[in-house]
N, C-alpha and C positions, 0 to 999 in steps of 0.2 A: 286381089282375091275378091270374088263377087260376094261370097258369104261373109257376114261380119259377126256371126255368132257361132258358138261351138258347144258341143255336149261336154259336160264336166260332172264330176261327182264331188259333193261337198257335205259338210255338216255344220249345223248352226249353233252348237253348244257342246259342252263336255258330256261324256257318257253316251249311252245308246247303242254302242257296239255296231254290228252290221246294219241293224234297223235304223240307226241314226244317220246313215248315209242317204243323200238325196240326189236324184238325177235332175240336172238343170240345164237350161240353155242360157249361156252368158256371153257377153261381148268377148271377142278375141283380144288378148292383151297385146300391147305394143312394146317392142323392145326399147329400153332407154339406153343411155350411154353405156358402152362396153357390154351390151347384152345382145343375145341372138334369140329369135323366135323359131321354135321347132314345130314341125308337123310330126306328131309322135307315131312311132311304129310299135313301141313297147315301153312299159313302165314295170318296175318291180317293187314289191312290198317288202318292208322291213318291220321288225317288232316296234321300232321307233315310231312308226306311223300310228299304230293303234294305241301306243302308250301316251302319245300326245292327246289323242281323242279322250282317253280315260282321265286326263287331267294330271298325269304323273309328272309333267314338266311345268305345271302351273306355278307361278304366274308368268313364266318366260314364254311359253308357247301354248297355243298359237298366238300370233301377234294380234289377230282380230278374227271375228266371226262375220260371215261364214268363211270356212277354211276349206280349201281343196288340198287333201293330203297327197303324199307321194313325193319322194326326192330323187329317185333313180329314173332317168329317162333316156330313150334312144330314138333317133328319128332323123329327119331331113331339115336342114336350115331353109326357111322360107323368106326370112327378112333379117337384116342385121341393123343394129342401132348405130348411132354415131360413135366413131372411135374404134370400131371392131376391125382388126387387121387380119386375123388368122383365118376367118371363115367368110364364105359367100353363099348366096342362095344355091341350093342343089347339093351342098356338101352333106355327107352322111356322118353323123356324130353320135357320141354317147356323152351324157352330162349329168351333173348333179344340180338339181334345183335348189335355190337358197331355202334351207329348212325353216327359216323364219317366216317365209312367205308361202311355201308349199306350191302346189300346182301340177303335180305329176299325173293325177288321175283325170285327164282331160284329153281332148283331141289335139290341142296345141299348148305349148308351155314356153315360158321365157326362162333362159338360163344365162348366167354370167359367162362371158368369154373365158375368164380365168378358170372356170370349173367345167370346161367343155373340151373334149378330145376328139380328134378325127378317127372315124371307125374304118378300119381296113375292109375292103370289099369281101374278103374271105370270112369275115366275122359277122354273123347274123345279129340283128337288133336284139333278139331274145337272149342270145348268148352274151352280148356286150352289156346288156342293161343290169345284169347281176353284179357288175363290178364296182360301181361308184361307192356305195356304202359298205357292203360286205367285203368286197375285194380290198378296198383301201384300208379298212379296219384291220384285216388280217395282215396286210403288208406293213402297216405302221406298227402293229404289235410286235411283229417279228424283227423288223429292221431297227426301229428306234428304241422300243422298250426292251426287247430281248437281246439286241445287238447281233443278230444273225446276219451273216453276209450271204446273199443269195447266189453268189458266183461260186460257192463251194469252198472258198478260202476260210480261214479262221479255225480256231480250235473246235473239236467236236463238242456239241452241246446235247444234253438230254432234255427233250421238250415233252410236256404233257399238254394235250388239247382236249378240253372238256366239251361235251355236246358237239362232237366232231362231224355229225351228219347234218348240222344246221347250215344256214347260209354262210356265216363267217368261218365256221369250223372246217367245211369242205375245202374252202380256199386256203385256209391256214395249213392244213395237212400237206397240200400240194406244194405250196410255197416253201414250207419248212424243209421239205425233202430236196429242194434245190440247193439248200445250204448243207453244211457238214453236220447233220443232226441225226439223232436217234429219236423217233417219234412214237410216243405212246398216246393212244387216243381212247376216249370213252364215247359210247353211243348206245342206242337201243339194239336189241338182238337182231332185228330185221335188217339193220344197216351195217353189220359187222363186215360182211364181204365187200360191200361198196367202199367203205373207208380203207380196208386193207388194199383193195385194188388201186387206190389213189396214192399208195406208197407208205402208209403207216406201218411201222415195224411191229407194234403190238397193239391189239385192239381189245378193249374190255367192255363187256356189257355192264352198263352203269347200274342195272338192277340186281346184279349179283353181289354177294358179300365182298368179293375182290373189288368190284366197281365202287362199292360204298366207301372203301378205305383209300381208293385211288393209288394203291401200291402198284409199282411196275412189276409185271410178271418176272422180269429178269433181275429184279432187285435194285434197279438204278434209282438214284436220287435225281430229282429234276432241277436243272439250272433255270428253267423258266416254265411257267404254266400259262398257256393262252386260255383264259377262263371264259368260255362262251355260255356256260350254264348259269343257273341261279340257285340260291339256297344252300350252297356248300360252305360250312363255317371254316374260318381260318385254322381252327384246331385240326381239321382233317388234312389240310394242305401241309401244315408246318412240319410234321415228322417226315414227309416225303421229299422235302426240299434239300438241295445241296447247301453248303455253308453260306453261299451268297445268292441263294435261289430267290426268284421273284415270281409272284402271282400277278399276272397282268389281267385286270378285270375289265372286260369290254362293255359291261353294263353296270357301271359303278353306282351304287346307292349311297346314302349318307353314311352307312356303316363302313363301306369300303374307304370312303374319304377319311373317316375318323381313324380307321386302322392304319391308313397310310401316314397320317399325321403322327399317330402314336409310335409307329415304327421309326419315323424320323427323330422324334423326341428321345426315344430310348436307344438310338444309334444301332438298332437291330440290323444285322447284315441280311437277314431274310425280310423281304418286304412285299406288301400288297400295293401294287401300283395301279391307280385308276387310269383308264385310257379315254381320252376325249379326242375324237377324230378331227384331224386337221387336214382336210382334203386338198390335194394339189394335182393340177392337170398333168404334170410330167410323170407323176406316179401312175395315173390312169393310162397314160401313153405306154408306160412300161408294162403294165398288166395286159393291155391289148396286144402288145408285141408278143408276150408269152402265149396268149391264146392263139394268135396267128401261127406261131411256131409249133403249136401242139404241146406246149409244156404246161398249160393250165387249162382246165375245163370248167365250164359252168354246168353244174348239175341242176336241171330244171325239175322241180317237183310237179308243177301243174301250170296250165295256161287258162286264162279266163278272158272273155271279151269284156270291154268296158261296161257293157250293159249288164253284166253279172258281177260287178265289182264287189257287191255284198258277199258273194260266195267266196271270193278270194280273201276278203277281209276276215271272214269267219275262219277260214283255213289257217290264216296267219295267227289269229288269236289262239286257236287250238294248240299251237306250239309243237306240232309233230310233223311239220313239213320236212322232207328230205331235200335240202337245197332251196332253190329260189322259186317264189310264186310270181308268175308273170301276168300282167294285164295288158291286153292289146286293144287299142281303139278300133 
C-alpha cells in the first residue's frame, strides 16, 4: 500500500462529547500474530463507545489516550499477521475490534482472527456491522442467560424486552421469536408498529401507565426479561416475574451487581442477572447465516460519513435511535 497514513477519529481525554472528537491522520496499524488488518467499509456505534469517553468505565477503559473509539467493523482484509489461517487478503468480513484498544472509527483497523467472521456476499457491510456488539448481546442474553432454544424446541417461555426499538432490543425481538416464546416488548409510541412487525406478540408504549408498570396486556408473568433500558427499579420487575423469573440486565451498573449478589445470598428464585458480553466468532457466523436466510434483519437508524462522526456520536448519546447508527469511511 503506497499510503502509510489513514484518517481516524480519536479523543485525548475523558468528557467532551461530540466536540471532544478530533479528526487526525495517523500511521496505518500493523497486524500482529493472529490479527488481520481491514480496510473498513462500515462501523457501527454502541452506547458503550460514548460511555467509555464519559469515563463511566474508568479506570479500566480506555487503556491509553489518545483513543480511537468503535468496536463494530466490517470491511475487506488487506493484510494478515503471522499465524492467521482462516482469512486472506480480499476476504470480506465483519469483526469486533478489541474494546481495550478500540480503533473502529478509522479507514483501517486491526482485529483478532478469533473475533472475525466471513461476510456472505448477499449481506452488505452496513447490515453486517450491526451484529457484533448488539446482535451478540441479544443472542447471549436469550441463549445463555434465558435458556431459550432458537430452533423452536423447549417449553414455551414468556419474555419481556425493554427498549425494544434500540440496537440490542430489535435483534432480541427477532431472535426470541425463533424460539418457542411469547414476546412482550416496550418502546416509544413511534416504534410500536415496527416492533410488532418484527414479531413481538404484545407491544407497550413505555410512556403510558401500562408501560410504567411493565404488566403484560394478556396478564402473563415473565420467565425472563431482556432488560435493554435503564432506570427501572427491581420493585417494578419483581411482581411481573414468574416464580423463577430472571431479569437479564445488558447494561449492569453497580446496583445490578449488588442486587444479583443479594439474590444469591437470600436464595431468591427471582433474580437480576448482569450480562457481560463474551463474544465468539461462531455465534457471529450463526447470526450472519440468519441474516442471509432472511430470518434476522438489521434496522438501520442512520448513516454518516467518517468526516461527520461527531453527528453520529451526538445521535447515539441522544438515546432515541431506532436500531443501528452506521459510520462509513
